[in-house]
C-alpha positions in Angstrom: 71.9 126.7 21.4 73.5 129.8 20.8 73.4 132.1 23.8 71.8 135.3 23.2 73.6 138.3 24.9 72.2 141.4 25.7 73.7 144.8 24.9 74.7 145.3 28.6 76.6 142.0 28.6 78.3 142.9 25.5 79.3 146.3 27.0 80.7 144.5 30.0 82.9 142.3 27.9 84.2 145.5 26.3 85.5 147.0 29.2 89.1 146.5 29.9 89.8 146.2 33.6 93.3 145.0 33.4 95.6 146.9 35.8 97.7 148.5 33.0 94.7 149.9 31.3 93.2 151.3 34.9 96.7 152.9 35.7 96.7 154.7 32.3 93.2 155.9 32.7 94.2 157.2 36.2 97.3 159.1 35.1 95.0 160.6 32.3 92.4 161.7 34.8 95.3 163.1 37.2 96.6 165.0 34.0 93.2 166.1 33.2 92.8 167.4 36.9 96.2 169.0 37.1 95.4 171.0 33.6 91.9 172.1 35.1 93.7 173.1 38.3 96.4 175.1 36.6 93.7 176.9 34.5 91.7 177.5 37.6 94.7 179.0 39.2 95.4 181.3 36.1 91.6 182.4 36.2 92.1 183.1 39.7 95.0 185.3 39.2 93.7 187.0 36.2 90.5 187.9 38.4 92.6 189.2 41.2 94.6 191.3 38.6 91.2 192.6 37.0 89.6 193.4 40.4 92.9 195.4 41.6 93.0 197.3 38.5 89.3 198.1 38.9 89.9 199.2 42.4 92.6 201.4 41.4 90.5 202.8 38.6 87.9 203.5 41.1 90.2 205.3 43.5 91.7 207.2 40.7 88.3 208.5 39.4 87.3 209.3 43.0 90.5 211.3 43.3 90.2 212.9 40.1 86.5 214.0 41.0 87.3 215.4 44.4 90.3 217.3 42.7 88.0 218.7 40.1 85.5 219.7 42.7 88.2 221.2 44.8 89.4 223.2 41.8 85.8 224.6 41.0 85.5 225.3 44.7 88.8 227.3 44.6 87.9 229.3 41.7 84.7 230.2 43.4 86.5 231.2 46.6 88.8 233.4 44.5 85.9 235.2 43.2 84.2 235.8 46.3 87.6 237.1 47.6 87.3 239.9 44.9 84.0 240.6 46.8 85.8 240.5 50.1 88.5 243.1 48.4 85.7 245.3 47.7 84.2 245.4 51.3 87.7 246.0 52.5 88.1 249.1 50.4 84.5 250.2 51.3 85.2 250.0 54.8 88.6 251.4 54.9 87.6 254.5 52.9 84.4 255.2 54.5 83.7 258.9 55.3 83.7 259.7 59.2 80.2 261.2 58.7 78.8 257.7 58.0 80.6 255.6 60.6 77.9 255.6 63.0 75.1 255.5 60.1 73.1 252.3 60.5 73.4 251.8 56.6 77.2 251.4 57.3 76.5 249.2 60.2 74.7 247.0 57.9 77.7 247.1 55.3 79.7 246.0 58.3 77.5 243.2 59.3 77.4 241.7 55.7 81.4 241.8 55.9 81.4 240.0 58.9 79.2 237.4 57.6 81.4 236.9 54.4 84.4 236.6 56.7 82.5 233.8 58.8 81.6 232.1 55.4 85.0 231.9 54.2 86.3 230.7 57.5 83.9 228.0 57.4 85.1 227.0 54.0 88.9 226.6 55.5 89.9 230.2 54.2 91.8 232.3 56.4 93.7 235.6 56.0 97.7 235.5 55.6 98.9 237.9 58.3 101.1 240.7 57.1 102.9 243.0 59.6 105.0 245.7 58.4 108.4 245.3 59.3 108.5 241.4 58.9 110.6 239.8 56.0 109.2 239.2 52.8 108.2 235.4 52.1 107.7 234.7 48.4 105.6 231.7 49.6 103.1 234.0 51.1 103.8 237.4 49.5 103.7 239.1 45.9 106.1 242.0 46.2 104.4 244.8 43.6 106.4 247.9 44.7 109.7 248.4 46.1 110.1 251.5 48.4 113.5 252.8 48.8 114.4 255.0 51.9 111.5 253.6 53.8 113.6 253.3 57.0 113.2 249.5 57.0 115.9 247.0 56.2 115.9 245.7 52.6 113.3 243.1 51.9 111.0 243.8 54.8 107.3 244.4 54.2 106.6 248.1 54.1 102.8 248.0 53.5 100.0 245.6 52.7 98.4 246.5 49.3 95.8 243.6 49.1 95.1 240.8 51.8 96.3 237.3 51.0 94.4 234.1 51.8 95.1 230.5 52.6 92.8 227.6 51.8 93.6 225.1 54.7 97.3 224.8 54.5 97.7 226.0 50.8 98.0 229.9 49.7 94.8 230.5 47.7 96.0 234.0 46.9 99.1 235.5 48.2 99.2 239.0 49.6 100.1 241.9 47.6 102.8 244.0 49.4 105.2 246.8 49.0 108.8 245.8 50.3 111.7 248.2 51.3 114.6 248.5 48.8 118.1 249.8 49.2 118.7 253.3 48.4 118.7 256.8 50.0 116.0 258.4 51.8 113.7 260.3 49.3 114.6 263.7 48.9 112.4 266.2 51.0 111.9 269.5 49.4 112.3 272.4 51.9 112.0 275.1 49.3 108.3 276.5 49.0 106.8 275.5 45.8 106.5 279.1 44.5 110.1 279.5 44.5 110.9 276.5 42.4 112.0 277.2 39.0 109.5 276.5 36.3 
């Protein structure tokens, strides 16, 4: 009687369990595992590189945004400084008759508030003392005054205040500096005796 074999039995008979075949299968599986590990390492390195690039992009974007905001703030502060210049001029040129006037006191109070606001934003005045040497980092010379009695290159007069924003010059002070040259001539002849 012919034996009737089941499909499962046929499959068992087809399986090659010889040591040579098992070693070959084992080597193939090891090669697949090594390839998968290599690919996994490549993916990890690529992921780390992408993450580093993203973090650098994020940092650069934040720095650019901060720089742009800083530039906008500096532009606004420069515009406010022109208002401060107007206050300086108004206070400096006030007539003596209004010095005690409450209106003028109000103007002075507004100027003080403006100065406090500027200081709260990190804006400070550049100190300029006549007789100190000209410093091109802090000053812009707009006039040379020969015969001022000061050594050449010393500041003779402050024309417009300069300001710093924290540790940087926001706007240099405009100054007149002493130049070389003789004392200016002083006329001793009365004006009516001068020739026409």
